[in-house]
Backbone as JSON, one array per atom type, in Angstrom:
{
  "sequence": "MEQKKRKKGMIIGGIIAAVVVIALLVCWLMGLFGGISSVKAEEIARDDAGLGDAQYSIAVDKTFDDGCMKYDVTIVSDGILYNYQINVRNGKITGREKQDTNYGQDDSGQQAVQTTDIGIEKAAEIALENVPGADADCIMEMDVDTEHGAIVYEIEIKYDGSKHEFEIDGATGKILKRSDEGAAN",
  "N": [[4.31, -16.93, 144.61], [3.13, -14.73, 143.39], [3.48, -13.15, 145.37], [6.01, -12.7, 145.21], [6.43, -11.38, 142.66], [4.75, -8.8, 143.24], [6.86, -8.28, 145.33], [8.98, -7.74, 143.88], [8.02, -5.55, 142.31], [7.66, -3.51, 143.72], [10.37, -2.82, 144.66], [11.43, -2.54, 142.14], [10.01, -0.03, 141.54], [10.69, 1.53, 143.74], [13.41, 2.15, 143.14], [13.74, 3.19, 140.81], [11.83, 5.88, 142.19], [13.88, 7.22, 143.74], [15.96, 7.19, 142.14], [14.43, 9.44, 140.48], [14.03, 11.55, 142.15], [16.7, 11.8, 143.17], [17.79, 13.19, 140.68], [16.3, 15.23, 140.25], [17.01, 16.46, 143.09], [19.91, 17.16, 141.89], [19.71, 18.59, 139.55], [18.35, 20.84, 140.77], [20.33, 21.87, 142.64], [22.3, 22.6, 140.58], [20.82, 24.61, 139.68], [19.18, 24.93, 137.62], [16.63, 24.75, 137.45], [14.1, 26.9, 139.74], [15.26, 28.91, 141.94], [16.61, 32.5, 141.56], [15.03, 35.36, 140.0], [15.56, 36.85, 136.71], [15.08, 39.58, 136.74], [15.7, 39.7, 139.75], [18.57, 39.37, 139.49], [19.27, 41.51, 138.06], [18.55, 43.82, 140.06], [20.31, 42.75, 141.97], [22.72, 43.19, 140.6], [23.02, 45.94, 139.96], [22.57, 46.97, 142.73], [24.78, 46.41, 143.78], [26.65, 47.76, 142.06], [25.99, 50.36, 142.7], [24.54, 52.16, 141.78], [21.93, 53.58, 142.28], [19.69, 55.98, 141.63], [20.88, 56.87, 139.14], [20.85, 56.78, 135.24], [21.13, 54.05, 133.42], [22.1, 51.56, 131.11], [21.38, 47.84, 130.69], [21.72, 44.3, 130.41], [20.72, 41.02, 130.42], [21.78, 37.92, 130.71], [21.11, 34.36, 130.68], [22.84, 31.67, 131.49], [24.87, 28.45, 130.89], [27.09, 27.26, 132.9], [30.21, 26.21, 134.25], [29.06, 24.04, 135.95], [27.06, 24.93, 136.9], [23.76, 27.21, 136.73], [24.14, 30.47, 135.58], [23.42, 34.03, 135.74], [24.49, 36.3, 133.19], [25.32, 39.99, 133.74], [25.1, 42.78, 132.16], [25.99, 46.13, 132.74], [25.54, 49.24, 131.76], [26.67, 52.45, 132.36], [27.32, 56.01, 132.61], [29.66, 56.08, 131.26], [30.99, 53.76, 132.3], [31.58, 50.56, 132.57], [29.88, 47.54, 134.13], [30.33, 44.36, 134.68], [28.65, 41.54, 135.64], [28.62, 38.26, 137.16], [25.87, 36.03, 138.46], [24.91, 33.63, 140.52], [22.19, 31.41, 139.88], [20.96, 30.05, 141.69], [21.39, 30.81, 144.23], [21.48, 33.3, 144.0], [23.98, 34.59, 144.89], [26.85, 36.64, 143.92], [29.39, 35.66, 141.88], [31.46, 36.71, 139.94], [32.45, 39.74, 139.38], [33.46, 42.85, 137.51], [34.7, 45.87, 136.37], [34.88, 48.33, 134.41], [36.03, 51.06, 132.58], [35.05, 52.81, 130.09], [37.07, 54.04, 127.72], [36.74, 55.7, 125.11], [38.9, 56.6, 123.73], [41.22, 58.78, 121.76], [41.17, 62.47, 122.25], [41.67, 65.65, 120.15], [43.87, 67.0, 121.48], [45.32, 64.58, 122.23], [44.62, 63.49, 124.49], [43.16, 61.07, 126.72], [39.83, 60.33, 126.08], [36.38, 60.4, 127.32], [33.7, 58.24, 126.5], [30.75, 59.77, 126.47], [27.91, 59.49, 125.58], [25.02, 57.39, 125.59], [23.39, 55.23, 123.62], [21.61, 53.67, 124.7], [20.22, 49.93, 125.15], [17.87, 49.31, 124.37], [17.5, 51.18, 122.44], [19.34, 50.46, 120.79], [18.43, 48.08, 119.9], [15.98, 49.1, 118.76], [16.86, 50.04, 116.27], [18.05, 47.51, 115.16], [15.97, 46.12, 114.88], [14.65, 48.17, 112.82], [16.24, 47.38, 110.64], [15.37, 44.94, 109.92], [12.6, 44.14, 108.18], [9.43, 43.6, 108.91], [10.27, 42.28, 111.27], [9.66, 41.97, 115.08], [9.57, 42.92, 118.77], [9.73, 40.3, 119.81], [10.87, 39.1, 118.4], [13.64, 39.13, 119.08], [16.32, 37.61, 119.93], [18.75, 37.51, 121.37], [20.74, 40.14, 123.34], [23.2, 41.82, 124.01], [25.92, 43.91, 125.88], [28.95, 45.44, 125.02], [32.43, 46.32, 125.25], [34.66, 47.77, 122.69], [37.73, 48.79, 121.62], [37.5, 50.34, 123.81], [35.17, 51.64, 122.93], [31.87, 51.65, 123.44], [29.51, 48.98, 122.54], [26.51, 47.59, 121.1], [25.47, 44.57, 120.51], [23.22, 42.51, 118.94], [20.89, 40.23, 118.2], [18.67, 38.69, 116.05], [15.91, 36.81, 114.8], [14.08, 35.9, 112.38], [11.5, 34.91, 109.97], [12.93, 32.62, 109.46], [15.32, 33.26, 109.09], [18.68, 34.4, 110.44], [19.97, 37.27, 111.63], [22.49, 39.33, 112.76], [23.55, 42.14, 114.36], [25.86, 44.72, 115.57], [26.16, 47.64, 116.99], [27.12, 50.65, 117.46], [27.28, 52.44, 120.46], [27.55, 54.98, 121.12], [26.79, 56.17, 118.9], [24.79, 55.05, 117.64], [25.1, 54.07, 114.54], [25.31, 51.4, 112.93], [27.98, 48.84, 112.85], [28.74, 46.44, 112.03], [27.06, 43.68, 110.28], [25.61, 40.42, 110.04], [23.72, 38.32, 108.17], [22.46, 35.5, 108.27], [20.65, 32.47, 106.14], [19.01, 34.24, 104.91], [17.01, 34.94, 102.25], [18.5, 35.59, 99.21]],
  "CA": [[4.63, -16.3, 143.01], [2.05, -13.47, 143.04], [3.72, -12.2, 146.26], [7.18, -12.03, 144.52], [6.09, -10.04, 141.78], [4.68, -7.61, 144.14], [7.93, -7.61, 146.03], [9.98, -6.75, 142.79], [7.41, -4.35, 141.44], [8.12, -2.63, 145.09], [11.59, -2.76, 144.69], [11.76, -1.26, 141.19], [9.56, 1.21, 141.87], [11.77, 2.64, 145.04], [14.71, 2.49, 142.73], [12.93, 4.28, 140.16], [11.66, 7.16, 142.87], [15.13, 7.27, 144.28], [16.68, 8.14, 140.72], [14.13, 10.83, 140.42], [14.61, 12.42, 143.46], [18.37, 12.3, 142.86], [18.27, 13.87, 139.68], [15.74, 16.57, 141.2], [18.44, 17.36, 143.64], [21.2, 17.64, 141.21], [19.12, 20.11, 138.78], [18.24, 22.21, 141.71], [21.86, 21.97, 142.96], [22.73, 23.34, 139.35], [20.11, 25.71, 139.43], [18.55, 24.43, 136.42], [15.09, 25.18, 137.95], [14.33, 27.42, 140.9], [16.39, 30.15, 142.16], [16.1, 33.78, 141.36], [14.67, 35.65, 138.41], [16.36, 37.8, 135.73], [14.45, 40.69, 137.09], [16.32, 39.66, 140.92], [19.72, 39.69, 139.23], [19.12, 42.78, 137.53], [18.43, 44.29, 141.33], [21.55, 42.51, 142.82], [24.16, 44.02, 140.5], [22.55, 47.57, 140.25], [22.74, 47.21, 143.87], [26.48, 46.24, 144.01], [27.46, 48.86, 141.57], [25.96, 51.43, 143.39], [24.07, 53.18, 140.79], [20.93, 53.91, 142.65], [19.16, 56.64, 140.79], [21.55, 56.75, 137.81], [20.53, 56.21, 134.18], [21.53, 52.77, 132.79], [21.55, 50.01, 129.8], [21.12, 46.68, 130.96], [21.62, 43.35, 129.38], [20.69, 40.02, 131.2], [21.32, 36.47, 129.89], [21.43, 33.05, 131.07], [24.08, 30.41, 130.87], [25.27, 27.65, 132.08], [28.87, 27.61, 133.22], [31.21, 25.84, 135.34], [28.21, 23.25, 136.46], [25.84, 25.71, 137.38], [23.31, 27.78, 135.82], [24.47, 31.86, 136.12], [23.23, 35.27, 135.03], [25.57, 37.21, 133.0], [24.55, 40.77, 133.67], [26.18, 43.76, 131.66], [25.44, 47.5, 132.92], [26.84, 50.63, 130.98], [26.37, 53.86, 133.28], [28.4, 57.04, 132.91], [30.72, 55.8, 131.24], [31.53, 52.31, 133.13], [30.85, 48.91, 131.76], [29.68, 46.56, 135.06], [29.94, 42.85, 134.24], [28.48, 40.63, 137.07], [28.2, 36.38, 137.14], [25.03, 35.72, 139.64], [24.15, 32.65, 140.68], [20.7, 31.41, 139.78], [20.05, 29.05, 142.46], [21.32, 31.45, 145.7], [21.68, 34.91, 143.95], [25.55, 35.14, 145.08], [27.69, 37.34, 142.86], [30.23, 35.15, 141.58], [32.38, 37.14, 139.65], [32.28, 40.93, 138.73], [34.48, 43.23, 136.74], [34.16, 47.24, 136.38], [35.96, 48.88, 133.11], [36.13, 52.7, 132.46], [35.19, 52.46, 128.58], [37.61, 55.28, 127.24], [36.44, 55.95, 123.98], [39.88, 56.96, 122.09], [41.91, 60.31, 122.22], [40.51, 63.77, 121.36], [42.81, 66.31, 119.53], [44.76, 66.96, 122.11], [46.08, 63.39, 122.52], [44.19, 63.13, 126.05], [41.81, 60.11, 126.63], [38.29, 61.03, 125.97], [35.66, 59.51, 127.8], [32.5, 58.2, 125.79], [29.71, 60.54, 127.19], [27.09, 59.5, 125.19], [24.97, 56.32, 125.05], [21.73, 55.13, 123.41], [21.08, 52.55, 125.61], [20.47, 48.91, 124.46], [16.58, 49.61, 123.84], [17.45, 52.11, 121.36], [20.26, 49.77, 119.92], [17.28, 46.66, 119.88], [15.04, 49.45, 117.75], [17.55, 50.24, 115.43], [18.38, 46.48, 114.41], [14.41, 45.92, 114.25], [14.34, 48.85, 111.81], [16.8, 47.07, 109.33], [14.55, 43.72, 109.3], [11.38, 44.49, 108.05], [8.48, 42.59, 109.62], [10.67, 41.5, 112.58], [8.95, 42.67, 116.45], [10.92, 42.77, 119.69], [9.68, 38.85, 119.82], [11.66, 38.14, 117.59], [14.96, 39.13, 119.61], [16.98, 36.3, 120.86], [19.8, 38.0, 122.43], [20.93, 41.54, 123.5], [24.52, 42.22, 124.94], [27.05, 45.06, 125.5], [30.55, 45.01, 125.32], [33.1, 47.52, 124.58], [35.75, 47.16, 121.44], [38.52, 49.55, 121.65], [37.05, 51.51, 124.76], [33.98, 51.77, 123.01], [30.26, 50.74, 123.93], [28.92, 48.51, 121.26], [25.5, 46.66, 121.44], [25.18, 43.23, 120.02], [21.62, 42.29, 118.8], [20.5, 38.71, 117.36], [17.42, 38.49, 115.89], [15.58, 35.32, 114.13], [12.67, 36.26, 111.86], [11.23, 34.13, 109.11], [13.84, 31.21, 109.05], [16.94, 33.8, 109.14], [19.39, 34.77, 111.66], [20.31, 38.81, 111.73], [23.35, 39.94, 113.86], [24.04, 43.66, 114.15], [26.67, 45.34, 116.22], [25.65, 48.66, 116.86], [28.19, 51.69, 118.4], [26.52, 52.73, 121.74], [27.64, 56.7, 121.04], [26.12, 57.4, 117.62], [23.67, 54.19, 116.74], [25.94, 53.55, 113.54], [25.57, 49.78, 112.67], [29.19, 49.01, 112.69], [28.7, 45.28, 111.56], [25.83, 43.39, 110.19], [25.7, 39.67, 109.25], [22.29, 37.93, 107.39], [22.47, 33.87, 107.65], [19.64, 31.88, 105.76], [18.18, 35.21, 104.32], [16.92, 34.66, 100.57], [19.27, 36.43, 98.25]],
  "C": [[4.04, -15.08, 142.91], [2.84, -12.39, 144.07], [5.37, -11.78, 145.8], [7.34, -11.3, 143.53], [5.71, -9.05, 142.29], [5.94, -7.03, 144.37], [8.85, -7.08, 145.03], [9.35, -5.59, 142.14], [7.79, -3.25, 142.42], [9.32, -1.83, 144.53], [11.96, -2.06, 143.42], [11.32, -0.05, 141.41], [10.46, 2.1, 142.99], [12.95, 2.88, 144.1], [14.52, 3.41, 141.61], [12.63, 5.83, 140.83], [12.9, 7.33, 143.2], [16.05, 8.09, 143.21], [16.15, 9.4, 140.35], [14.12, 11.85, 140.98], [16.04, 12.75, 143.35], [18.24, 13.14, 141.72], [17.66, 15.07, 139.82], [16.45, 17.33, 141.87], [19.37, 17.89, 142.67], [20.77, 18.79, 140.5], [18.81, 21.21, 139.62], [19.46, 22.79, 142.29], [22.42, 23.11, 142.11], [22.08, 24.61, 139.18], [19.43, 25.67, 138.08], [17.02, 25.04, 136.53], [15.0, 25.85, 139.46], [14.95, 28.42, 140.83], [15.24, 31.56, 141.97], [15.93, 34.22, 140.23], [15.73, 36.48, 137.9], [16.31, 39.22, 136.67], [15.46, 40.88, 138.93], [17.6, 39.93, 140.61], [20.33, 40.99, 138.56], [19.69, 43.73, 138.83], [19.81, 43.76, 141.95], [22.78, 43.2, 142.41], [23.74, 45.38, 140.12], [23.01, 47.85, 141.82], [24.18, 47.49, 144.27], [27.1, 47.2, 143.38], [27.29, 49.97, 141.82], [25.25, 52.73, 142.59], [22.83, 53.81, 141.32], [19.86, 54.3, 141.88], [19.64, 56.79, 139.37], [20.82, 56.23, 136.65], [21.43, 55.12, 133.75], [21.14, 51.97, 131.93], [22.24, 48.91, 130.74], [21.13, 45.44, 129.95], [21.84, 42.38, 130.13], [20.85, 38.6, 130.39], [21.72, 35.33, 130.81], [22.1, 31.86, 130.84], [24.23, 29.81, 131.83], [26.78, 27.41, 132.05], [29.5, 26.92, 134.3], [30.28, 24.58, 136.29], [27.17, 24.03, 136.96], [25.15, 26.81, 136.19], [23.74, 29.44, 136.55], [23.51, 32.58, 135.0], [24.35, 35.88, 134.88], [24.84, 38.48, 133.12], [25.57, 41.89, 133.41], [25.29, 45.01, 132.28], [26.2, 48.44, 132.54], [25.99, 51.95, 131.94], [27.42, 54.78, 133.17], [29.92, 56.78, 132.46], [32.12, 54.46, 131.46], [31.11, 51.52, 132.7], [31.23, 48.06, 133.24], [29.84, 45.28, 134.15], [29.9, 42.03, 135.35], [27.9, 39.07, 136.11], [27.3, 36.55, 138.32], [24.68, 34.6, 139.61], [23.08, 32.19, 140.9], [20.12, 31.07, 140.97], [19.96, 30.03, 143.69], [21.07, 33.05, 145.18], [23.07, 35.61, 144.16], [26.15, 35.57, 143.67], [28.98, 36.43, 142.82], [31.64, 35.47, 140.83], [31.9, 38.85, 138.96], [33.49, 41.89, 137.9], [33.94, 44.64, 136.24], [35.16, 47.75, 135.09], [35.54, 50.15, 133.02], [36.18, 52.24, 130.89], [35.71, 53.79, 127.65], [37.65, 55.15, 125.9], [37.45, 56.1, 122.82], [40.14, 58.16, 122.69], [40.96, 61.75, 121.56], [41.86, 64.13, 120.98], [43.57, 66.61, 120.25], [45.33, 66.12, 122.73], [45.52, 62.74, 124.07], [43.25, 62.16, 126.04], [40.78, 60.64, 126.77], [37.62, 60.16, 126.13], [34.34, 59.2, 126.93], [31.45, 58.52, 127.0], [28.74, 60.17, 126.93], [26.61, 57.79, 125.09], [23.64, 56.04, 124.84], [21.22, 54.46, 123.74], [20.82, 51.18, 124.8], [18.9, 48.97, 123.73], [16.6, 50.26, 122.49], [18.27, 51.51, 120.2], [18.99, 48.73, 119.46], [16.22, 47.48, 118.47], [15.56, 49.43, 116.61], [17.84, 49.01, 114.4], [17.03, 46.04, 114.07], [13.89, 46.82, 113.2], [14.98, 47.98, 110.54], [16.09, 45.32, 109.21], [13.04, 44.2, 109.54], [10.39, 43.26, 108.51], [8.79, 41.71, 111.1], [9.77, 42.71, 113.8], [10.01, 42.45, 117.3], [10.78, 41.2, 119.98], [10.4, 38.24, 119.69], [13.79, 38.41, 117.82], [15.3, 38.32, 120.34], [17.86, 36.57, 121.82], [20.14, 39.87, 122.42], [22.25, 41.52, 124.53], [25.2, 43.39, 124.65], [27.87, 44.36, 125.71], [31.08, 46.19, 124.54], [34.2, 46.56, 123.78], [36.64, 48.62, 121.3], [38.22, 50.6, 122.22], [35.8, 52.04, 123.98], [32.63, 51.19, 123.21], [29.84, 50.12, 122.3], [27.67, 47.62, 121.74], [25.51, 45.76, 120.17], [23.88, 42.51, 120.08], [21.67, 40.99, 117.76], [19.21, 38.76, 117.07], [16.99, 37.49, 115.01], [14.15, 35.97, 113.59], [12.67, 35.73, 110.38], [12.56, 33.29, 108.18], [15.34, 32.2, 108.66], [17.34, 34.32, 110.09], [20.02, 35.93, 111.1], [21.22, 39.0, 112.82], [23.6, 41.12, 113.35], [25.13, 44.22, 115.53], [26.74, 46.72, 115.95], [26.45, 49.77, 117.89], [27.28, 52.21, 118.89], [26.47, 54.59, 121.83], [26.5, 57.03, 120.11], [24.86, 56.25, 117.11], [24.14, 53.58, 115.32], [25.54, 52.23, 113.69], [26.87, 49.48, 112.24], [29.27, 47.6, 111.99], [27.42, 44.66, 111.4], [26.11, 41.91, 109.33], [24.19, 38.82, 109.3], [22.79, 36.31, 107.39], [20.7, 32.95, 107.31], [18.64, 32.93, 105.09], [17.96, 34.94, 102.6], [17.64, 35.86, 99.97], [18.42, 36.83, 97.25]]
}
């Protein structure tokens, strides 16, 4: 009787160990742990874009998409917007997009290129100045996008139980849109 209980316990223990090993393997394959860092993802995107020593602004988000973890890397340099999707597990580029950020037309009707860019750090600073008491640790998300050919920085701040979202013009630093949720009125 005692031997049957021991044998049954060993079988159950073996099954549990197998399930744990399989779960860990699946998590690793999906990129939920291990893999490259966000700094390495930045380096991969920067090298692929061929930026060298050029000045640029960069935003990196880690997302779960199509069954695996990816870094979404956005770079703005010299009026060009680069978007990359990089597999977290192996560092391979799974998607890339390059877009000229035409800013509209000048007085002669010719397309004008946005030549100034405040950068994502300045955009974050502007957003933080508009949420008294918040600091850099309160920034939950930073992203760069284009709207009608203009660079727009999107900054999300959570502070004191409230969520504050900003869209900031990449050329001028002007706040284009602001929304506040949970703020005391």
